[in-house]
N, C-alpha and C positions, 0 to 999 in steps of 0.2 A: 605431438601436435599441441601447440599452445592453446590454453583455454581462452575463450572470448565471451564477454558479456552478451547474453541473449536478451533481446528486447522484443516483446510481443505486442502488436497493435491489433487486437481481434477485430475482424471486419463485421461484427454483429450489428445489424441495423438499429437495435435498441441502444447500443452503446453510442452510436453516431447520433441518434435522436437526443438522448439525454445530454450528451456533450454540447450539442447546439443550444439546448435550453440553458445550460450552465454558462455558455459563452455570452449569451445575449445580455447586454448591459441593462435592458429593461425588465429582466426577470426579477421579481421580488424575492426577498429572502426566503419566504415560506416555500416557494416553488423551487428556488435554488437548492434548498435543503433536500427536497424530494429528488431533484436531479442527482445530487451527490449520493444519496442513499441508493438510488438505482444503479449509478455507475459503480459504486462499491460492490453491490450485489453481483452484477454481471461480470465485472473484472475478476472478482474473487472466484466465481464459477469457472472462468477460464483458467485462472492460476492454479486451482487445486485439481484440475483434470489430470489424471494419471500421476498424482503427487501424494495424495493422502494415503497413509498406510492402511491396508485392508486386512480383514480377518475372514477367512473362509470357514464356514461351518454348515450346519443344516438346521432347518426349522420344520416344525410340524404344522402344516396347513390344516384346515378343517377336513381335508380329504386324504392327504398323504404327506410323507416326509419329502423334502426337496432341498437342493443346495441353497445356501444363503451367503451373502456377502455383506459385511458390516465395516464401517470405519473402525479401525483398531483403537480402542480407548486406552490401551497400554502405552502407545507411543505419544509423547506429549506434543501438543500443538499450542503455540503462543501467538498472540496478536499484539503488536506494538504500535499504537497510534501516537504519532508525533503531534503534541499539542501545539496550537489548538486545532489547526485545520484538519489534522488526522482524525479527529472525532467525527467529522462530517461523514466519513465513509463507514463508521462502525456499525450502524444499524444494518446496512446492506451486507457488510462482511459477516456479521454474526447471524444473519438469516441463513447464510450458506453453511457456515461452520460454527454452530452454536456451542460445541463442546471444546471450548478453548479457554486458556488462561489469558487475561488481558493485563499488560504492564504498561503504564503510562510513562512517557518521556516528554518533558517540556523543553522546547528550544525557542530562543528568541534571537532575532537578527538585528544587529546594529545597522540602522538605516544609512549611516554614513560610510562605514567601513565594509559593510555587508558580511562581517564576521558573525558567527553565531555563538551563543553561550547557552549552557544548560541551567534552567531554573528549577526543574523538577525531575527527579530520577527515582522511579519506582521499580527499577529492574532488580531482580534477585542477585545476590552475590555471584551465583554461578547457575548456569543452565545445564540440564541434562544434555550430554553431547548429541543425543539422538533427536533433540527438539526441532521440530519444523516451525519456522517463524515466518509470519506475514507482517510486513511493515506497512502501515497506512500513512502515506505521505502524498497528498494530492498534487503538489507542485514540485517538480525536480528542475530547478532553475540553474543557479550557479554551482550547486552541489555541496555547499558548505554544511547545510543541515544534515543531509543524508550521510555525508562522510563522517560527521561527528557521531551520528547515530550508529553507524556500522562499527566505528571504533569502540563505542561503549558495549555493543553486543559481542563483538569478537573477543574482547578481553574478558568477557564472562563466559566464554566457551561456546558461543553460537558458531555453527559451521556455515560459512557463506553459501556453500553448495546446497544447504537445506533451507535457504532464505529466499523469499520472494517479496518483491516490492510492488505494492498496489498504488499506482499513480494515475492522475487524470490527465495532466499535461506535462510532458517532459521536454527538455531542451538539450542540445548537444553538450554544453559545458558540464552539466551534471553527469550525463551518460559517459562522457569521455573520462572523467575522474573515476567513476565507478569501474569502468572497464579496465583501467590501469591497476587499481588497487584491489578490486574484488571481481576478477573475471568469471568466477564460478556463479555469480548472482544471476537471477532472472528477474526482469522488470516487465510488468504488465501495465500498459498505459493506453488511454483512449486515443491519444494523438501525440506526435512529436512535432513541436513547433521549431522554427529555424533560429529565432533570435532571443537573446536576453538583453534588455536595455541597461543603461547606466545605473538605474536604480535597482537592478537585480530582479526585475519582473520579466516574465516570459511574454513575448509579443508574437501573435495577438493574444495568446493566453486566455485568461478569464478574470483577471484582476486578482485581488487578495481573497483567496478562498476562505480564510478564517473570518475576515470581516463580512464577506457576503453571506456566509453561513449563519453567523450570529447577529446580523443586522447592525453592525457597528461601523460600517463604512460611511464615509461622507458623500453627499450628493445623491 
């Protein structure tokens, strides 16, 4: 049976609440940042369910010895925020999985051609093949940025099957491209919108996540 990209839209009411806050054009940057933090937190919680490597052992309570389960620190876990919007989710992500290595990847999109280019690459030359990877990318629109990111990761030894993408709003063009190239991936998103406009923005979307997070948008 052929592999197929799996896309999860968790029905959690807090995810829906904070998505609505983030979508509202009247939400100020400070509250928008809070919304992105919370969305990062709850989507990561869903993404790492039954995914984190565990270590079974025992502990001594004040009264008796009992079984104990820990996240296995011997299996590497990495978070890749795609700058700059990916930083908006990091506080929430790291509140759920604090024992991670963070590698920054900066991508910029040409507003005319919609092609992306890399301006900052802090990825290691090679990853341990067992590394579990969370990619922080709030908007999956045309797919150019996430495809370039996955190319950089896979050529450094990252296994797409051990990779999960945390997104806030996704659209069919990006999901279709990922499905063809990396069917082993899993995407966790708050919503899937139907359309990407001629400027490469998801509609209705939530605008430019980076600008709204850092208060650099006009209007």
